[in-house]
Structure formats: structure tokens, C-alpha cells
C-alpha positions in Angstrom: 95.3 9.9 107.5 94.4 9.9 103.8 97.0 9.5 101.1 98.6 12.8 100.1 98.0 14.0 96.5 100.9 13.7 94.0 103.3 16.6 94.5 102.5 17.3 98.1 105.6 17.9 100.2 105.4 15.1 102.7 108.7 14.5 104.4 112.3 15.8 104.9 115.5 14.3 106.1 119.2 15.0 106.2 122.5 13.1 106.4 125.0 14.1 109.0 128.5 12.8 109.6 128.1 13.8 113.3 124.7 12.4 114.0 124.8 13.2 117.7 125.9 16.7 117.0 123.0 17.2 114.6 120.5 15.9 117.2 121.9 18.3 119.8 121.8 21.3 117.5 118.2 20.8 116.3 117.1 19.9 119.8 118.3 23.3 120.9 117.0 25.3 118.0 113.7 23.5 117.2 112.9 21.6 120.4 113.2 18.2 118.7 113.6 14.9 120.5 114.6 11.7 118.7 113.3 8.2 118.4 115.4 5.1 118.4 117.8 4.6 115.5 116.9 1.9 113.1 120.0 -0.2 112.5 118.2 -2.2 109.9 117.8 1.0 107.8 121.3 2.6 108.3 120.5 4.1 111.7 117.8 6.3 110.3 116.4 8.3 113.2 113.1 10.2 113.3 113.0 13.6 114.9 109.9 14.2 117.0 108.1 17.4 118.2 105.5 16.7 120.9 105.9 13.0 120.2 105.0 13.4 116.5 107.3 12.7 113.6 108.5 15.9 111.8 111.8 14.9 110.1 114.7 12.4 110.2 118.4 12.4 110.5 120.8 9.7 109.2 124.6 9.0 109.2 126.4 8.6 105.9 126.4 5.2 104.2 129.6 3.2 104.7 132.4 4.7 102.6 130.5 8.0 102.1 131.9 9.9 105.1 134.7 11.7 103.3 132.8 13.5 100.6 129.3 13.6 102.0 127.8 17.1 102.3 125.0 17.6 104.8 121.8 18.9 103.2 118.1 18.7 103.9 116.1 16.8 101.3 112.4 17.5 100.6 110.2 14.5 99.5 107.1 14.9 97.4 104.3 12.4 97.7 103.4 10.0 94.9 100.8 7.2 94.6 103.3 5.4 92.2 107.0 6.2 92.7 108.0 4.2 89.6 105.6 6.2 87.4 106.8 9.5 88.9 110.5 8.4 88.3 109.6 8.0 84.6 108.1 11.4 84.5 111.2 12.9 86.1 113.3 11.3 83.3 110.9 12.5 80.6 111.0 16.1 81.9 114.8 16.3 81.8 115.6 15.3 85.4 118.1 12.8 86.7 117.5 9.8 88.9 120.1 9.7 91.6 118.6 6.6 93.3 116.2 4.3 91.4 112.8 3.5 93.0 113.3 1.2 96.0 111.2 -0.4 98.6 111.9 0.6 102.2 110.4 -2.3 104.1 106.8 -1.8 105.0 107.4 2.0 105.4 107.0 2.8 101.7 109.0 3.3 98.5 111.2 6.1 97.4 113.6 7.5 94.8 116.0 10.4 94.8 116.3 12.8 91.9 117.8 16.0 90.6 115.8 18.5 88.6 117.4 19.9 85.4 118.7 23.0 87.3 120.5 21.0 90.0 118.1 20.8 92.9 118.0 17.4 94.7 114.7 16.1 96.0 113.0 12.8 96.9 109.7 11.1 96.0 107.9 9.1 98.6 105.1 6.5 98.0 103.7 5.9 101.5 103.3 2.5 103.1 102.9 2.6 106.9 104.9 5.8 107.0 102.8 8.5 105.5 105.1 11.4 106.2 104.8 14.4 108.5 102.7 13.8 111.6 102.9 17.5 112.5 103.1 20.3 110.0 102.8 24.1 110.1 103.2 24.2 113.9 106.2 25.2 116.0 109.2 22.9 115.4 107.8 21.3 112.2 107.9 21.8 108.4 105.9 24.7 107.1 107.2 25.7 103.6 109.9 25.0 101.0 111.3 27.0 98.1 113.3 25.9 95.0 116.4 28.2 94.7 117.5 28.0 91.1 119.5 30.1 88.5 117.3 28.8 85.7 113.7 29.6 86.7 112.0 28.8 83.4 113.6 25.4 83.3 112.6 24.7 86.9 109.0 25.9 86.4 108.5 23.7 83.4 109.9 20.6 85.2 107.9 20.8 88.4 104.7 21.6 86.5 105.2 18.6 84.2 106.2 16.1 86.8 103.8 17.0 89.6 100.9 18.7 87.7 101.3 22.0 89.6 99.6 25.1 88.6 101.5 28.3 89.4 101.3 32.1 89.9 104.0 34.7 89.9 104.2 37.6 92.4 103.3 40.8 90.6 106.6 42.6 91.2 108.9 43.8 88.4 111.9 43.6 90.8 111.4 40.0 92.0 110.9 36.8 90.1 109.1 34.6 92.6 106.6 31.9 91.7 104.2 29.8 93.9 103.2 26.4 92.8 99.8 25.0 94.0 97.6 21.9 93.9 94.2 23.5 93.5 93.7 26.1 96.2 96.6 24.9 98.3 100.1 26.5 97.7 102.7 23.8 98.2 106.1 25.2 97.0 107.8 28.5 96.2 110.5 29.2 93.5 113.2 31.8 94.0 115.8 33.0 91.6 119.5 32.8 92.8 121.2 36.1 91.8 124.9 36.4 91.4 125.0 39.1 94.1 123.5 36.9 96.7 124.7 33.4 95.7 128.3 32.7 94.7 128.7 30.4 91.8 129.9 27.5 94.0 126.6 27.3 95.8 124.5 24.8 93.9 120.7 25.0 93.3 118.8 23.6 96.2 115.4 23.4 98.0 115.2 25.5 101.1 113.2 23.9 104.0 111.4 26.3 106.4 110.7 25.2 109.9 108.1 27.0 112.0 109.3 28.7 115.3 107.5 30.8 117.9 110.2 33.6 117.8 112.5 34.0 114.8 115.1 36.1 116.6 115.3 33.7 119.5 115.7 30.8 117.1 118.6 32.5 115.4 120.2 33.2 118.7 119.8 29.6 119.7 121.3 28.4 116.4 124.3 30.7 116.7 124.9 29.7 120.3 124.8 26.0 119.2 127.4 26.6 116.5 125.2 27.5 113.5 125.6 30.5 111.3 123.1 33.1 110.1 123.0 33.7 106.3 120.4 36.5 106.3 117.7 37.9 108.4 115.7 38.0 110.6 113.5 39.8 108.1 109.9 40.8 108.2 107.5 39.9 105.4 103.8 39.5 104.8 104.3 35.7 105.2 106.1 35.9 108.6 109.4 36.9 110.2 112.1 34.6 108.9 115.9 33.9 108.7 118.1 31.6 106.7 120.7 29.6 108.6 123.5 27.0 108.2 123.8 24.4 110.9 127.3 23.5 112.2 127.7 20.8 109.5 126.7 23.1 106.6 123.1 22.1 106.0 121.0 25.1 104.9 117.6 25.7 106.4 115.3 28.5 107.4 113.1 29.4 110.4 109.9 31.4 110.2 107.4 32.8 112.7 104.3 32.8 110.5 102.3 34.6 113.2 104.4 37.8 113.0 103.6 39.3 109.7 104.4 42.8 108.3 102.9 44.3 105.1 100.2 43.4 102.7 100.1 40.1 100.9 101.5 40.6 97.4 99.3 40.4 94.3 99.7 37.3 92.1 99.3 36.9 88.4 
């Protein structure tokens, strides 16, 4: 596998107080199995689909259990995590975890954009990221949900060199970032009607499923909660969910599309 270009979404993980509960839930909803926990790295555990790495789950660090909120974190690829960390600072972002080496697997940092979204940066070593992507049970898309779109647009463009286009729709402010011809990230505005003030800006991770409705049913049966959907779109039939520990994510059946693809400008 060749190294992913700067800004390419390359990995996702989440912290769970109840690690076994998380494994059971995502096993039911996305068909994941799990590798051996790595005690050397805080019991970091890879999620597998058809034997290929698609994500990871990890328990809180010692002393973090009480105030730790479960959330999925998206990592963007970088050939030089230290240089990208400096770009993040220069563009008005905040480093939550300074660049650090993770054994021979690679190097990482955690950051927050100026609007509040938390994300990671990953410089690959032997772990290059997703081994399966865009297929059932794996990562397929992500969107920045923010109340300050102009600030977010400027930040991600400056840090990762994205170009972008906006959907041509006077009723919706939705932007797609790309690396050349490849769209890599969406940006959605959080409206007061749909998002109470206590919900912080975040990056929504979309996992591919064969049947959106059945995935929602499985999530609810396993203790999750539907936030909205299932909803048809030109991109696929999708729904937003919360898992039993409060981590937000979305599922999408990209093969079931309705309507014409929107014009971009």
C-alpha cells in the first residue's frame, strides 16, 4: 500500500468505558470482530471486517473514567505529523496531544479545530490505516458538523491543502473538500433547530451497511438510539445514531440512491 496523501482520512477510533459492551454493539450492528488487545498500548483493540482492520476501540486512560465521553475520532494522513501540528497551530487550531511516536506503528497527534471539532493526525509506520474502506462494515465518509462554517472551511483548507465546492442550494450550506478529483470530507452547518447548544461541534463518521433500515433496527435492539433517518438521498440511504455509550456515528447504504446528484459551485 502506498502512503496516503496529506489530508486523506485514514483511520478512526473511539474510547469506551465499557469496552466489551462496545465490541458487542458494533459486532451486532456492523459485523465487526476484534483482534487481541494490546496491553502495551492501553488495551487498544482493532476492529476487523472480513479479517481486515477498519477501526479501533480503547478503554479510558487510568484516571479518565469519570469524565470521559465516548466519541469517534477521525484521523487525517500526514507525511510529517510534527509539521502538520505546526500548521494546525498556525491556522488557529489547538493541539490536545502533542506529536508522539506509537512504537513502530506510526506517529500521531490529537487536535481541535477553531470551531471545536476534535480530530487526529496520523503519520504511518507499519500501520498505514484502513485496510478496508467503502465496503460493508467499513468507513465510507465523514462530515464536519460546525456552527462556524467559514472558520472551519478556512482551517481545513489551510492545514490540509483541500480544494472545495459548495452544493448549489440556497436552503443548504454544505461543502465538499477534495484532494484533486477525490472528495474526502463534507462540511455541514449545525442549526439551532436541529442541534441544541450543549452538543459540541464534531466530525460525523459514516460506516457502510448493506441495508440502512436493518442496521438501525440492529442498533436499537442492541441499546443504541436513532437520531434521525433512515433518509433517502442521491448519496445513499442513511441514518444518524448514538451507540449505548453516547458516541455518535452514521450508517449509509451507498447503493440505494434516490434523486439526482446536486450541482456544485
